[in-house]
C-alpha positions in Angstrom: 33.1 113.1 50.8 34.9 113.0 47.5 36.1 116.2 45.9 36.1 116.5 42.1 37.8 119.4 40.3 37.2 120.5 36.7 40.3 121.0 34.5 39.8 124.8 34.6 39.9 124.9 38.4 42.8 122.4 38.7 44.8 124.4 36.2 44.3 127.6 38.1 45.3 126.0 41.4 48.4 124.4 39.7 49.3 127.8 38.3 49.2 129.4 41.7 51.1 126.5 43.3 53.9 126.8 40.8 54.2 130.6 41.1 57.2 132.1 42.9 55.2 135.1 44.1 54.7 135.3 47.8 51.1 136.4 47.4 50.3 133.4 45.2 51.8 131.1 47.9 49.6 132.7 50.5 46.5 132.4 48.3 47.1 128.7 47.4 47.7 127.9 51.1 44.3 129.5 52.0 42.6 127.6 49.1 43.9 124.3 50.4 43.0 125.2 54.0 39.4 126.0 53.0 39.2 122.9 50.8 40.3 120.8 53.7 37.5 122.3 55.8 35.0 121.6 53.1 36.1 118.0 52.7 36.0 117.3 56.4 33.2 119.4 57.7 31.0 119.9 54.6 27.7 120.2 56.4 29.1 122.3 59.2 30.9 124.7 56.8 29.0 128.0 56.6 29.6 131.7 56.3 32.3 133.2 56.1 33.9 130.1 54.4 31.0 128.9 52.3 27.7 130.3 51.2 24.6 128.9 49.4 23.7 131.3 46.5 20.0 131.8 46.8 18.0 131.7 43.6 20.4 129.3 42.0 19.0 125.8 42.5 18.7 123.0 39.9 17.1 119.6 40.6 17.2 120.3 44.4 21.0 121.0 44.2 22.2 124.4 45.3 24.9 126.4 43.8 27.5 127.3 46.5 30.6 129.3 46.8 33.7 128.8 48.8 34.9 132.2 49.9 38.7 132.5 49.8 39.8 135.7 51.6 43.5 136.3 50.9 45.3 139.2 49.3 42.9 138.7 46.4 39.3 137.6 47.2 38.4 134.4 45.2 35.2 132.6 44.9 35.2 128.9 44.0 31.9 127.6 42.9 30.7 124.1 43.7 27.7 121.8 44.3 27.1 118.6 46.3 25.7 115.7 44.4 23.9 112.8 46.2 25.4 113.8 49.5 28.7 112.1 48.5 30.4 114.1 45.8 31.5 117.7 45.9 32.1 119.1 42.4 34.3 122.2 42.3 33.9 123.5 38.9 34.7 127.2 38.4 36.2 130.3 40.1 36.1 134.0 39.9 38.5 136.6 41.2 36.2 139.0 43.0 36.7 142.6 41.8 33.5 144.2 43.1 31.5 144.0 46.3 28.8 141.7 44.8 28.8 139.1 42.1 25.9 139.9 39.8 23.7 137.9 37.5 26.0 138.5 34.6 28.7 136.6 36.4 26.5 134.0 38.2 24.1 133.0 35.3 26.9 131.5 33.2 28.3 129.7 36.2 24.8 128.4 37.1 24.4 127.1 33.5 27.7 125.3 33.8 26.5 123.7 37.0 23.3 122.5 35.3 25.2 121.1 32.4 27.5 119.2 34.8 24.6 117.8 36.7 22.9 116.6 33.5 26.2 115.0 32.3 26.6 113.1 35.6 23.1 111.7 35.3 23.5 110.3 31.8 
């Protein structure tokens, strides 16, 4: 599987990686651990590491979230295209128990735009 990151997500991970804060070092280590699991066990990766977000499907492609549980819970949103490419395209620092439609609808729209661009 090939992992593709958007600039926004890469910038966030780079920012955490270059931080001198201990908490950021722990968070980035957990991000890379979960990304390694995703890359190597994509179809076996399930809750609590990954979750399909029901109700968010476009052209038979599900919106999914990687669940990073460190000192600050982070959700990295991704989709799998043609069973060969994993596109990681956005993230949210989780501040409440549940991510609602006001958060997920714009992320879903980004996913739809990326899928359409990939098909052009």
